[in-house]
Steps between C-alpha positions, in 0.01 A plus 500: 500500500768671299412849660632396832860513604708185490617554849156409627566146385758468778258539784150377625235647725567469866379159617430626849267783363340270264414249774342782703312630199363133421403459872312851502331401164374180643385670817305751298315193330393385843762227540624433842869587466756539768790715339838431640696639204546859597786617713286759658431552873145481605564779750391847425753783467560644849300815580799742558622413151156559339463826691851622366341458153185677587686784652732537191199514280317754721811714497544499125788255467354372170741629232772329297788354730874511394611174319722387804214534735421792726791599727312426818444138409847437394619652828263256686643207299857612580400506875348154468804339330723656764265399794411148382803402290787704605540632135585866438359646184457858377171573339684528173551135528134413551217471245134447547290299261139411427524178704793263533446344159554842321825547702632156376386587154681819501812350636519233245409744214784731614762233512432187285622473140421235264657180599594611855431219751297546823541215758163408646478232786188281438229509622471863442233773484337463158581855368886486532572281202234664275633852571853383418380340174304803401837690508647239279717361784526126587371400834717199624303284743683335787299212653481535882297199614341415821792313614693830504207668672428670155822713549790569267820337602849668457635237276198533276543870480875462414435257223224709345703821460676581179611805308132569382364491852375838580263450808422252773136525605430432878159500676485429880262417642414340179180510286394220447670292757517722807864379547732767652873537491694519819779738562753210456337383183512855350871540609580177318349629178655835542841326538455347162400846343826653652720239319700659207316304233158608626556880572316617189180352617242732679230375742124605494350406839128513522426551872124552471408256782784626739260542789291182461714253670429246777650301789770757580654511166738787450470667161807647334569628158818432308643856486469495874675164540788593259549881480749456211214383283301826571601680164413184306166432680146649406289459812137485415198522735152645519195545706250252354543199724587597870307821470191357326527755217491260200273723296670816602796412259808615687847342471851643523869415444835619633824457325782646291418857420566454123255219484237686703538795268436271205189358664366846562549582142275212411242619755514838329404338166228250634310563816670825608459390857251316727191675603613794711259466803577127502866602551396705805326191635833319446668751722243436781540124446880505534526749779188400703405235734588145395326316778239354259769307311571282804120449554460397143794266514364316793190427285705414210709248702182323634376488153834363373495226775146408416566471116816310545353259741182440306685465169742242656189288574395486126587191314795559259587858625803600711535860613810658672462773755612844369695761691315801356262664248149352487536210255556134521640304211389137556624210275229320314748232364278233692195562282671499170396204294180447714156510348210748575139375559428598142785273376765778413856412572687783673821533299613833641449754770298710253257191470485486876415865561247483215339203671486693843348797333240330284396219726546651848490868441848573638714748287881446559798553254697227335861466582605510124415875525772542744760279336494197711263211473317292621378761761233749545469822679248598772459855635385489865430875487122439531259420769575200742142364437565507123838337545364225709222423257742510204740254663208271582406511134856425389503203742179379356632538139822315576301215679279450189793429272562149392 
């Protein structure tokens, strides 16, 4: 349609959102569907967080908020970054967004010019590359296969950097793989970024799954590991995942004051700010009791182990054990080329996830959406009973291939 802007041709709808919408549509039609596409905890938002929102509404905190976010929330974020990450930020270096996605959108809109390159280790969260493309930048994918534990290696980073490189995108623990960088691994990447030929590159680190880690893994973020990178790092985080606040839409970022000021200007011309009483709930979340996170992680770990164990028993599937988040990213290479009971040859991971959905009622997301095939992503942020049944169906589906 000629009326629509040409820039829209550079992007596509979010595949993860599309899978969830399709699963919900089929459920509404009465089809027995187990949805494993959405990265959304099945736990409810903790009561003390909800109460803070109720109290804010009752006390009239329902007016417009300032574009950077209310000062009380930015102060709570500053306390969190100091407490958990050893990072000192003034509230003028902190911005609050309507979810982590908007914060990333604002950061790229404020910095990416046509032709600028953004390095994106693959597999990656689906929105990174499309947001860059919408800004007329060029996402440069760097394959990080299972043999490298889905992590970017220093030599790969060094080879990918050129004068057009503006950003490196990091995500740990990762969506979609759950892989997390150790302190030593981050230091090795930071050492490359400190080399003379690489000092024009900035780092955007998406730490959304910071608190969802297992087996004693110690989370660190790159500005914490290498303080000399702090001025070149935008540290992104939010309350969606660990705090079970996906629908509340609250994300934040800390970084260079000039960049934050530019992002706040974009807020002023778009959303103005997240919902005011939601921000007060964010204060309660960051400053309040965090005991529920450990309890949730115990359940997530049990689910992770269940899913990894059952998937590795499915013919043609191999699944690594992730360090964090609530996803697994199994390889389906062993089913490619095989034939379904209806006679269709599975040629891609898209074919495989379509087969799982249409024949077995299990909604997953194809690896192609995350930039690395042949894999598929499963979110285990749903009930243990549903996961067990879904894995049984996947085992059956694989067993029926010829």
